Phi, psi and omega in degrees: 000326181294339179259016166267100191268149176297147176263347175199167179227148177236130183285111180263006183274344183257139176249140183250159164258152181301325181295340183273348187296131179225310187271123181279353183260004185248135174287141180224164173228140186224141176260132180183195182234155173268117186268329178201158178202158177202155178254149180233137177083179180224161176062221182291341181272003183291141180226141178248127179237136182221158176252130182245133187234126182259014179108333179230325181228165179230159177219172183254142175243139182223134173237126178259342181229154177061031184302322184292343180270351181272113180251117183248147179225145175276151177077009180252133175281131180240153167259113178267130179225126179175186181253120182281150169226158187246131179220118181053050176067011179239132176280139175224155180239125178262125181052054179285161168277130181231111185238127175302139186300331180286352177249006178281124179268158179304324181298332183286341184235022179234137171064205186260128179265125182281147176235135186245144177293136176223172176243168178298322179297317178298317181297322180298332179262018175081009182259069176269185183301321181296320180293319178298319179299320180293319179298315182293326179299328179291342180272357185302319179304322179295320181294317182293332177285343179096138176233156184301138179279160181248002179229139182296152184299326181294321179290319178302317182290317183298320183257009176054056183256147176294148167299156186301315181301314181294322181293316180295321178298315185276346175280332180266319182227072185290144177290323181200179184298318181297318179297319179296315181296319178293322179295314180295323178297317179298315184288325175295317179302312183300315181299312182287327179298315182287330173297312181294321179298320181295309185285328179287328176294322176298318180296317180298318179298315185291330178297340179272350179296132176295147179222162178297133180269125184231076185277340190281132166256100196259195189296318183295317179301311182295324180296316179295316182302319182288332184268355180297135182281006181209167177273144172294149176286162178301322180294320178297316179298317180299316182294319178299320177296317180299317181292318181295326175301320177294317185295330182261007184281340184088358177244153181293130179276137168225100189230140176261128177248111177259143176192139180294163177304133178082008184274351176096032179294321184298320179294320177299316179300318180297314182296327178286327172300320180294326174301317179295315182296319179296341178260010174093016181244163174261164181224159174216153176235120181252125181243155186282340182228158178295323180301313181290321178298315177299318180299314178300317182299312181295320180296312181293322179299319180294317178298321187273352184308316181296343182274354177061231184274006183293331179228125177255126177240155180219161181238129179229115178226180178297338181274351180294126184289154177306322181297318182282342180288329185303307179296331178292312179300317180295317180296326177291318184291322182268000173084006181280340172267121184271319182231127174248126178250137180185189180252211177302342180302335179296338185275351184299146185301327184278001175269103183235141181259161171284318183196073182286122183236346185217125183237131174247126177246114183267137182050058191296337181295349179272358177250143174285154181300316182296324178296312182298327183298334181298332179295335182287343180270000185278357175210162183295324177249138180303136179288167172291146185233127173243116179261126182244145172215137175263003176266102181304135184250128176304144187303317182296323180286322179298323180293342182255304183291319180245028188295342182265006177251144169291144187243138171234143182231129170265102186250033184214130178272151178303147180296150178094345178284125179270137178303138179287130177274126184245136181230147178242118179233154171278159184296345177295342182260024183300321181299319178296321179294318179299322179297319178294319178301318180302315181296320180294317180294319178298333178275005177092010182267170179238162191223137169263138169233114187252135175246148177288151172224100183256129189301323184300331181236044190301318182294316179296319181294320178296322177297319179298318178297316180294319177297318178297319178298313180298319181296319179292324177298322178289320183288331182231068185292340184267003182239159179265140185230133175256158176221134176224146173205167189294342183269000176283155172296147184304319182295318179294319180297312180298323179297313181294320179296320181293324177299319180289316182298327181277352180090005180291326175247148184265334183233135175245114175267126189208168167261196184285010174299342179265010184301321177229157169084016177239126183228096179237093184303334182281349178278119187243356182231129173243116177251123182249108179283144181051049183300340180294344182269003179249149173281166182301315182299318181291320177300318180294319178297316180296318179300329181291353176287339176252176181077022184261001176241197182270352183275155176297132180242161187222148172233126182243120180262115179256126181225171170295162180289317181273118181231151174288164180300318182293319180296318179297325176298317180300315180296319180297320179296317180298320180291326188281331188214150172256000185283110183299328181286322175296321180294320179296319178297316179295321179298318179297319180294319184284316186267340186082165186287335184303308180296319183296317180298319180297324179291322187277318185201105182295144177075029177299133193279005188262116180257097185278128180260333183225328179283158182224116183295338181283331188239349185254035180306310180302322180292325177298317179299315180296315182295322179295318179295320178298319179294318179296321180300328180279319187279330183304311178276345186215070186297336180263002179056048181265341179298141182304323181294339184259005180299327180301323182284321178296317180297317181293322177296322177297323179290319185281332188297134176285126180286124180229149180289337178220139183276085181293343182292346181284352176244170184296000000 
């Protein structure tokens, strides 16, 4: 119960006059009398309305429920407590608390009153916020007597934190605002500190795992580098150096590679695969979809073409026929296939390598932990692991969700890329958009038109997609149009995508199946229908499908005219910036961490009760440093001073039959 924390506080120390009321979102308390009242209706439809007078002005009180329990008297002074709203220049209070002044206790009018989250079911059983407050109040004697702390005295002193007993007391019944803020800071620190201690201890352990040593920068790596038709960006070079430092360290690498769409992550992954091959090992790249796996295969094949037979690559997906699988399996076993690109098919038991040493997992949040673990059984020693994501992750979230991985960031786009120009229009301007599309197609360009496909309304959405396709066919009768969506057979989908990629069709009407894994440099326009139905991260990913060539590209967001305040913010952010990391930070602020964590890694084990990953970034940084200060000299927490942390981690640790935390 002590860790059921209030979600808000209301200042009960101030008394208002009705004439002072301004803000309709603030709870207030007023002393006065009920001058008249009457009931309207019968049964469940009964309503009680009363007039409340504070000596100079009056307001209205209304009860729609529990009318028979409201007992009013004339000539009695009451303490009115509630949230005012204004209707026709008169303030009214719906379901206010009304307490006779002779029954008002000092606690009711002093300091900050805590409010606790409840559900309708809890309320039906009498467990509302007031009841929770009463239960916790009964625990006060234990708190005042003191309870064992969970953080060492040296850390409390260094970061000027309240002892646990004092923090719990002041988070539930604070003396004043400062005491409440200090109490919440202490409890947030503890929550985030133990998360960081847990994941950093895992990282420290894993850093001791032996790994394949790959010190050589060999002929294949240098050959590819010399044949590239462009220079690597400074960020790409830096990341390759960071990865190579890991590969030659003698310890297993577990590294996260973040990079915005179009930043060149795939080329970095390929060059690191060549480092492994030059040292006598094989490599694989696992992608979540066949479209993305095929895209990687075609991209890598084009890069490696000048190297001839020096590097053999193969593609293995669910669509690979049994006949074509045989030479792939043989090539892996005898070592003649150097790089295997594929989907979940790579995890099958009969896929065995001669000497797998380097694994790239693209968009890893789309794979389950148990699925990824199968790759670790493909060699006697776990291979090096590079996890890639094109979804920029806010720094605070990365420190938590991916906190046990070393991180590399490609924060620089290749030269010559022009920023995508983004515009937000209402659907009333569709004719103007069609005119712009016509000009782009006449100039030899291609266009994506994306419709939402939300599972709850899948049939309606598919109909909407089909209607959009038909409308575009009417609007552009002289051009060829393709359509793809997730419910199509894979072969049909690939056929339509290939028609667009080859330039045979000028417009591709699609759902978010094109969010990743489509690279058509000649496509310069992305039109997103009903953009209000997409999150910021998804809008940014879709926009990244254009701007992949040297021509100016455009993204047009079409929405309804009437938008919520939050939706309009999303559109404004998209128009204002192309920076994926800024967008990710804004997304975290707008959506909160719950949705973001689910997007990044399902089943994240951290159940936050008081800290907030969206707003407590500075505290996460402080907690991480505090954890590092403890673990750097004592990674196993064997020092007597650190026993408190080891014991607390044992209490907090989720009991599992297998320690999945030992893998990426």
